[in-house]
C-alpha positions, -999 to +999 in steps of 0.1 A: -100-223+110-094-226+147-120-243+169-134-219+195-116-237+223-082-234+207-060-205+218-039-186+193-003-198+192+012-166+206-008-169+239+000-206+244+037-202+250+041-184+283+075-169+291+087-184+323+098-161+351+136-164+359+146-179+392+179-173+410+203-192+432+219-169+458+244-168+486+240-147+517+269-140+541+260-143+578+276-122+605+298-151+615+312-154+579+293-185+569+275-186+536+238-196+531+226-209+497+190-206+486+167-200+456+141-173+449+123-155+421+133-123+438+166-126+457+166-090+469+132-094+485+142-128+499+174-112+514+153-086+531+132-114+546+164-131+559+175-098+575+141-092+591+142-127+608+113-140+587+135-161+564+155-193+571+162-205+606+199-206+596+201-169+605+188-172+640+223-178+654+241-153+631+221-126+612+222-121+574+247-094+565+250-093+527+237-108+495+270-117+480+262-139+450+233-144+425+230-166+395+200-164+371+184-197+361+157-204+334+132-217+359+126-231+394+137-266+384+171-254+372+175-232+402+169-262+425+195-282+406+221-254+408+213-249+446+221-286+452+253-284+433+264-252+452+255-267+485+278-297+478+308-273+472+335-267+498+334-232+514+365-223+494+347-230+461+317-210+473+341-181+481+354-183+445+318-178+433+315-148+455+348-134+443+338-139+407+306-119+412+325-091+431+350-089+402+321-087+377+331-121+361+306-146+348+314-183+353 
């Protein structure tokens, strides 16, 4: 018999909310990489001027790439990897999403 302070097994394991790595294209053609648990909402913030300072010089134009991650930690790791890529490699990620491919 369970002690009163013990929770049933099914309530102990919480399903973690997915996080995303995303790329936004700025008006000048550059790509911004970030993470969010809701990339569409975050993109709207970037467009409204309430997001990253990156977009002060060139406004956010399009959410061009999203990648789902298990959790925030994985999203941060993926973000670091993507930020290290050359622009040509980032453009390949964008093209793969536009073509409906999964890498």
